[in-house]
MDTraj code that builds the backbone (N, CA, C; nanometers):
import mdtraj as md
import numpy as np

residues = "MET SER GLU VAL VAL ARG ILE ALA ILE PRO THR GLY ASP ILE GLY GLY LEU ASP ASP LYS VAL TYR PRO ARG PHE ALA ARG ALA PRO THR LEU THR ILE VAL GLU VAL ASP GLU ALA PHE ASN LEU ILE ASN VAL LYS VAL LEU ARG ASN PRO ALA ILE ASP ALA ALA ARG GLY ALA ALA VAL ARG VAL ALA GLU LEU LEU SER ASP GLU SER VAL SER VAL VAL ALA THR ALA SER LEU GLY PRO HIS ALA SER ALA VAL LEU GLN ASN LEU GLY VAL ARG VAL VAL TYR VAL GLU ALA ASN ALA ALA VAL ARG GLY ALA LEU LYS LYS VAL ARG GLU THR LEU LYS".split()
xyz = np.array([
    [0.4029, -2.0715, -0.9647],
    [0.3755, -2.0325, -0.8251],
    [0.2865, -1.9065, -0.8264],
    [0.1944, -1.9088, -0.7435],
    [0.0944, -1.7965, -0.7415],
    [0.1491, -1.6835, -0.6623],
    [0.1052, -1.5636, -0.6965],
    [0.1510, -1.4406, -0.6235],
    [0.0689, -1.4232, -0.4918],
    [0.1349, -1.3919, -0.3873],
    [0.0736, -1.3724, -0.2610],
    [0.0542, -1.2193, -0.2322],
    [-0.0596, -1.1853, -0.1909],
    [-0.0898, -1.0375, -0.1614],
    [-0.1146, -1.0342, -0.0178],
    [-0.0513, -0.9395, 0.0466],
    [-0.0670, -0.9166, 0.1942],
    [-0.1422, -0.7847, 0.2162],
    [-0.2530, -0.7883, 0.2822],
    [-0.3478, -0.6852, 0.2964],
    [-0.3532, -0.6514, 0.4466],
    [-0.3288, -0.5205, 0.4866],
    [-0.3344, -0.4784, 0.6280],
    [-0.4636, -0.3992, 0.6454],
    [-0.5282, -0.4229, 0.7552],
    [-0.6554, -0.3537, 0.7941],
    [-0.6348, -0.3101, 0.9354],
    [-0.6562, -0.1769, 0.9731],
    [-0.6556, -0.1333, 1.1038],
    [-0.7874, -0.1855, 1.1763],
    [-0.7716, -0.2532, 1.2832],
    [-0.8799, -0.3113, 1.3545],
    [-0.8836, -0.2794, 1.5058],
    [-0.9957, -0.3077, 1.5669],
    [-1.0195, -0.2610, 1.7088],
    [-0.9869, -0.3684, 1.8060],
    [-0.9627, -0.4908, 1.7673],
    [-0.9426, -0.5965, 1.8700],
    [-0.8635, -0.7116, 1.8085],
    [-0.8624, -0.8302, 1.8643],
    [-0.7932, -0.9380, 1.8121],
    [-0.8797, -1.0419, 1.7408],
    [-0.9865, -0.9917, 1.6841],
    [-1.0861, -1.0891, 1.6193],
    [-1.0581, -1.1300, 1.4870],
    [-0.9500, -1.0874, 1.4201],
    [-0.9100, -1.1355, 1.2879],
    [-1.0199, -1.1006, 1.1892],
    [-1.0651, -1.2061, 1.1157],
    [-1.1677, -1.1771, 1.0119],
    [-1.3024, -1.1317, 1.0582],
    [-1.3258, -1.1643, 1.1937],
    [-1.4498, -1.1271, 1.2540],
    [-1.4567, -0.9902, 1.3166],
    [-1.3385, -0.9238, 1.3058],
    [-1.3217, -0.7913, 1.3663],
    [-1.3825, -0.6796, 1.2769],
    [-1.3749, -0.5592, 1.3237],
    [-1.4355, -0.4460, 1.2549],
    [-1.3206, -0.3522, 1.2165],
    [-1.3349, -0.2787, 1.1027],
    [-1.2373, -0.1721, 1.0622],
    [-1.2351, -0.0659, 1.1494],
    [-1.1204, -0.0324, 1.2069],
    [-1.1107, 0.0782, 1.3068],
    [-1.1146, 0.2126, 1.2245],
    [-1.1764, 0.3183, 1.2772],
    [-1.1933, 0.4423, 1.2014],
    [-1.0600, 0.5199, 1.1770],
    [-0.9604, 0.4961, 1.2600],
    [-0.8323, 0.5689, 1.2418],
    [-0.7129, 0.4778, 1.2163],
    [-0.6455, 0.4952, 1.1110],
    [-0.5380, 0.4061, 1.0668],
    [-0.4268, 0.3883, 1.1689],
    [-0.3590, 0.4953, 1.2069],
    [-0.2425, 0.4851, 1.2910],
    [-0.2822, 0.4686, 1.4422],
    [-0.3976, 0.4895, 1.4772],
    [-0.4407, 0.4685, 1.6230],
    [-0.5167, 0.3460, 1.6486],
    [-0.5293, 0.2662, 1.5489],
    [-0.6015, 0.1289, 1.5691],
    [-0.5288, 0.0458, 1.6732],
    [-0.6120, -0.0111, 1.7603],
    [-0.5413, -0.0996, 1.8578],
    [-0.4634, -0.2209, 1.8025],
    [-0.5211, -0.2731, 1.6917],
    [-0.4555, -0.3859, 1.6244],
    [-0.4514, -0.3668, 1.4739],
    [-0.3672, -0.4366, 1.4083],
    [-0.3572, -0.4435, 1.2658],
    [-0.3755, -0.5868, 1.2209],
    [-0.4768, -0.6094, 1.1411],
    [-0.5012, -0.7440, 1.0887],
    [-0.4390, -0.7551, 0.9509],
    [-0.3545, -0.8575, 0.9345],
    [-0.2792, -0.8713, 0.8082],
    [-0.3352, -1.0031, 0.7470],
    [-0.3956, -0.9915, 0.6331],
    [-0.4567, -1.1050, 0.5655],
    [-0.3746, -1.1337, 0.4394],
    [-0.3395, -1.2625, 0.4306],
    [-0.2567, -1.3041, 0.3194],
    [-0.3487, -1.3867, 0.2208],
    [-0.3552, -1.3486, 0.0934],
    [-0.4387, -1.4173, -0.0067],
    [-0.3559, -1.4441, -0.1277],
    [-0.3987, -1.5461, -0.2055],
    [-0.3259, -1.5713, -0.3296],
    [-0.3972, -1.4917, -0.4441],
    [-0.3506, -1.5111, -0.5632],
    [-0.4009, -1.4267, -0.6694],
    [-0.5405, -1.4540, -0.7064],
    [-0.5986, -1.5610, -0.6631],
    [-0.7412, -1.5911, -0.6837],
    [-0.8268, -1.5437, -0.5580],
    [-0.7541, -1.4815, -0.4636],
    [-0.8095, -1.4266, -0.3366],
    [-0.8506, -1.5391, -0.2439],
    [-0.7831, -1.6551, -0.2499],
    [-0.8055, -1.7595, -0.1549],
    [-0.7225, -1.7254, -0.0294],
    [-0.7879, -1.7455, 0.0843],
    [-0.7188, -1.7066, 0.2099],
    [-0.5977, -1.8045, 0.2348],
    [-0.4914, -1.7472, 0.2683],
    [-0.3715, -1.8226, 0.3058],
    [-0.3419, -1.8231, 0.4567],
    [-0.3552, -1.6922, 0.5054],
    [-0.3169, -1.6717, 0.6426],
    [-0.3732, -1.5465, 0.6977],
    [-0.4023, -1.5427, 0.8330],
    [-0.4505, -1.4203, 0.9024],
    [-0.3595, -1.3999, 1.0205],
    [-0.3107, -1.2818, 1.0406],
    [-0.2216, -1.2495, 1.1490],
    [-0.2707, -1.1182, 1.2096],
    [-0.2734, -1.1144, 1.3471],
    [-0.3167, -0.9933, 1.4113],
    [-0.2016, -0.9432, 1.4993],
    [-0.1612, -0.8133, 1.4717],
    [-0.0473, -0.7531, 1.5504],
    [-0.1044, -0.6397, 1.6334],
    [-0.0484, -0.6261, 1.7533],
    [-0.0901, -0.5096, 1.8363],
    [-0.0166, -0.3961, 1.7771],
    [-0.0761, -0.2808, 1.7734],
    [-0.0214, -0.1549, 1.7179],
    [0.0853, -0.1044, 1.8180],
    [0.2106, -0.1060, 1.7901],
    [0.3080, -0.0503, 1.8842],
    [0.3150, 0.0986, 1.8943],
    [0.2454, 0.1672, 1.8074],
    [0.2469, 0.3173, 1.8035],
    [0.1153, 0.3821, 1.8584],
    [0.0284, 0.2954, 1.9085],
    [-0.1096, 0.3443, 1.9469],
    [-0.0957, 0.4636, 2.0512],
    [-0.0064, 0.4567, 2.1350],
    [0.0056, 0.5647, 2.2393],
    [0.1223, 0.6663, 2.2038],
    [0.1797, 0.6618, 2.0895],
    [0.2896, 0.7481, 2.0581],
    [0.2332, 0.8935, 2.0489],
    [0.3232, 0.9816, 2.1096],
    [0.2831, 1.1236, 2.1105],
    [0.2841, 1.1791, 1.9673],
    [0.3729, 1.1359, 1.8851],
    [0.3690, 1.1677, 1.7440],
    [0.4591, 1.0621, 1.6684],
    [0.4290, 1.0663, 1.5341],
    [0.4976, 0.9756, 1.4517],
    [0.4375, 0.8390, 1.4365],
    [0.3155, 0.8276, 1.4852],
    [0.2410, 0.6942, 1.4856],
    [0.2236, 0.6486, 1.3497],
    [0.1859, 0.7361, 1.2551],
    [0.1573, 0.6954, 1.1186],
    [0.2763, 0.6318, 1.0556],
    [0.3951, 0.6992, 1.0788],
    [0.5177, 0.6578, 1.0174],
    [0.5537, 0.5209, 1.0691],
    [0.5430, 0.5028, 1.2026],
    [0.5782, 0.3784, 1.2712],
    [0.4902, 0.2641, 1.2188],
    [0.3599, 0.2839, 1.2019],
    [0.2752, 0.1807, 1.1552],
    [0.3054, 0.1528, 1.0100],
    [0.3230, 0.2510, 0.9354],
    [0.3690, 0.2343, 0.7893],
    [0.4957, 0.1443, 0.7784],
    [0.5931, 0.1724, 0.8549],
    [0.7167, 0.1032, 0.8623],
    [0.6971, -0.0449, 0.9023],
    [0.6098, -0.0625, 1.0038],
    [0.5787, -0.1971, 1.0499],
    [0.5157, -0.2751, 0.9346],
    [0.4253, -0.2228, 0.8624],
    [0.3521, -0.2865, 0.7540],
    [0.4554, -0.3133, 0.6427],
    [0.5442, -0.2280, 0.6159],
    [0.6468, -0.2508, 0.5203],
    [0.7360, -0.3761, 0.5593],
    [0.7676, -0.3825, 0.6887],
    [0.8489, -0.4945, 0.7399],
    [0.7706, -0.6244, 0.7281],
    [0.6374, -0.6140, 0.7283],
    [0.5471, -0.7282, 0.7105],
    [0.5192, -0.7672, 0.5682],
    [0.5862, -0.6924, 0.4728],
    [0.5646, -0.7101, 0.3279],
    [0.4240, -0.6846, 0.2839],
    [0.3532, -0.5964, 0.3481],
    [0.2145, -0.5589, 0.3100],
    [0.2185, -0.4837, 0.1802],
    [0.1311, -0.5118, 0.0851],
    [0.1288, -0.4369, -0.0436],
    [-0.0043, -0.3559, -0.0637],
    [-0.1036, -0.3850, 0.0304],
    [-0.2268, -0.3149, 0.0257],
    [-0.2719, -0.2853, 0.1630],
    [-0.3273, -0.1584, 0.1834],
    [-0.3931, -0.1251, 0.3111],
    [-0.5379, -0.0930, 0.2777],
    [-0.6279, -0.1495, 0.3608],
    [-0.7667, -0.1219, 0.3505],
    [-0.8003, -0.0465, 0.4839],
    [-0.8420, 0.0813, 0.4612],
    [-0.8674, 0.1688, 0.5745],
    [-0.9787, 0.2625, 0.5511],
    [-1.0412, 0.3104, 0.6621],
    [-1.1468, 0.4123, 0.6448],
    [-1.0928, 0.5517, 0.6282],
    [-0.9755, 0.5823, 0.6852],
    [-0.9226, 0.7161, 0.6776],
    [-0.7694, 0.6971, 0.6806],
    [-0.7068, 0.8088, 0.6288],
    [-0.5607, 0.8063, 0.6235],
    [-0.5164, 0.9467, 0.6194],
    [-0.4319, 0.9772, 0.7195],
    [-0.3776, 1.1234, 0.7273],
    [-0.2701, 1.1401, 0.6276],
    [-0.2297, 1.2654, 0.6119],
    [-0.1308, 1.3049, 0.5121],
    [0.0106, 1.2315, 0.5327],
    [0.0420, 1.2199, 0.6575],
    [0.1790, 1.1529, 0.6817],
    [0.1784, 1.0101, 0.6417],
    [0.0699, 0.9447, 0.6912],
    [0.0607, 0.7938, 0.6557],
    [0.0452, 0.7787, 0.5042],
    [-0.0378, 0.8666, 0.4422],
    [-0.0502, 0.8533, 0.3042],
    [0.0792, 0.8725, 0.2241],
    [0.1569, 0.9674, 0.2626],
    [0.2894, 0.9960, 0.1949],
    [0.3841, 0.8823, 0.2125],
    [0.3936, 0.8277, 0.3483],
    [0.4809, 0.7101, 0.3678],
    [0.4476, 0.5875, 0.2914],
    [0.3155, 0.5625, 0.2979],
    [0.2637, 0.4403, 0.2252],
    [0.2924, 0.4483, 0.0739],
    [0.2607, 0.5722, 0.0204],
    [0.2893, 0.5915, -0.1237],
    [0.4440, 0.5670, -0.1604],
    [0.5292, 0.6240, -0.0695],
    [0.6756, 0.6078, -0.0903],
    [0.7173, 0.4677, -0.0785],
    [0.6404, 0.3871, 0.0033],
    [0.6741, 0.2399, 0.0120],
    [0.6125, 0.1569, -0.0971],
    [0.5278, 0.2210, -0.1844],
    [0.4625, 0.1432, -0.2904],
    [0.3400, 0.0684, -0.2430],
    [0.2880, 0.1045, -0.1338],
    [0.1693, 0.0330, -0.0726],
    [0.0428, 0.0986, -0.1301],
    [-0.0488, 0.0105, -0.1870],
    [-0.1694, 0.0689, -0.2492],
    [-0.2695, 0.0777, -0.1390],
    [-0.3532, 0.1812, -0.1338],
    [-0.4590, 0.2088, -0.0379],
    [-0.5993, 0.1889, -0.1025],
    [-0.6767, 0.1161, -0.0302],
    [-0.8211, 0.1037, -0.0685],
    [-0.9057, 0.1478, 0.0459],
    [-0.9869, 0.2415, 0.0244],
    [-1.0760, 0.2998, 0.1234],
    [-1.1986, 0.2181, 0.1436],
    [-1.2294, 0.1860, 0.2704],
    [-1.3432, 0.1048, 0.3065],
    [-1.4185, 0.1783, 0.4219],
    [-1.5362, 0.1313, 0.4542],
    [-1.6180, 0.1935, 0.5607],
    [-1.5563, 0.1688, 0.7023],
    [-1.5623, 0.2675, 0.7889],
    [-1.5196, 0.2446, 0.9226],
    [-1.6347, 0.1522, 0.9860],
    [-1.5902, 0.0650, 1.0742],
    [-1.6766, -0.0245, 1.1457],
    [-1.7312, -0.1401, 1.0567],
    [-1.6934, -0.1443, 0.9395],
    [-1.7309, -0.2523, 0.8440],
    [-1.6675, -0.3801, 0.8962],
    [-1.7191, -0.4990, 0.8721],
    [-1.6564, -0.6245, 0.9073],
    [-1.5303, -0.6339, 0.8164],
    [-1.4291, -0.6958, 0.8745],
    [-1.3053, -0.7191, 0.7995],
    [-1.3337, -0.8000, 0.6792],
    [-1.4217, -0.9006, 0.6859],
    [-1.4569, -0.9825, 0.5671],
    [-1.5201, -0.8951, 0.4532],
    [-1.6005, -0.7982, 0.4939],
    [-1.6609, -0.7080, 0.3949],
    [-1.5539, -0.6160, 0.3321],
    [-1.4566, -0.5709, 0.4167],
    [-1.3465, -0.4858, 0.3633],
    [-1.2659, -0.5635, 0.2626],
    [-1.2469, -0.6905, 0.2867],
    [-1.1647, -0.7784, 0.1922],
    [-1.2371, -0.7901, 0.0590],
    [-1.3721, -0.7998, 0.0674],
    [-1.4513, -0.8034, -0.0610],
    [-1.4303, -0.6795, -0.1433],
    [-1.4304, -0.5626, -0.0761],
    [-1.4032, -0.4375, -0.1432],
    [-1.2699, -0.4313, -0.1954],
    [-1.1665, -0.4800, -0.1284],
    [-1.0353, -0.4926, -0.1813],
    [-1.0308, -0.5832, -0.3022],
    [-1.0888, -0.6861, -0.2962],
    [-1.0872, -0.7838, -0.4126],
    [-1.1501, -0.7153, -0.5380],
    [-1.2676, -0.6470, -0.5177],
    [-1.3264, -0.5803, -0.6293],
    [-1.2428, -0.4675, -0.6851],
    [-1.1734, -0.3981, -0.6020],
    [-1.0885, -0.2850, -0.6461],
    [-0.9626, -0.3382, -0.7175],
    [-0.9052, -0.4419, -0.6759],
    [-0.7811, -0.5025, -0.7345],
    [-0.8068, -0.5734, -0.8578],
    [-0.9337, -0.6131, -0.8968],
    [-0.9659, -0.6832, -1.0200],
    [-0.9110, -0.6141, -1.1406],
])
top = md.Topology()
chain = top.add_chain()
for i, resn in enumerate(residues, 1):
    res = top.add_residue(resn, chain, resSeq=i)
    for name in ("N", "CA", "C"):
        top.add_atom(name, md.element.get_by_symbol(name[0]), res)
traj = md.Trajectory(xyz[None], top)
């Protein structure tokens, strides 16, 4: 059985693979979760609304916990604050930095190259 990798990308809308990487991790309107196999073949794409987008504080921790609940092992993001970075590191989630406003498909290519 092949290993499944779940990658989360902060995004600006519900466009899935055709969306753009949102510049801020914890304040992104949506989180696109892409599931791939070990050969990086697409298995599934899921878009979640960010429940912490309007939180006065603690948004990064809430988003990181949500991603943990979704079994995400990689986050592809343009930026990451110290709280989010610490929480993701404690959860064992790998971070790959990608360009803000890049297409999700392009961000996935960078993740694939980084994970090789």
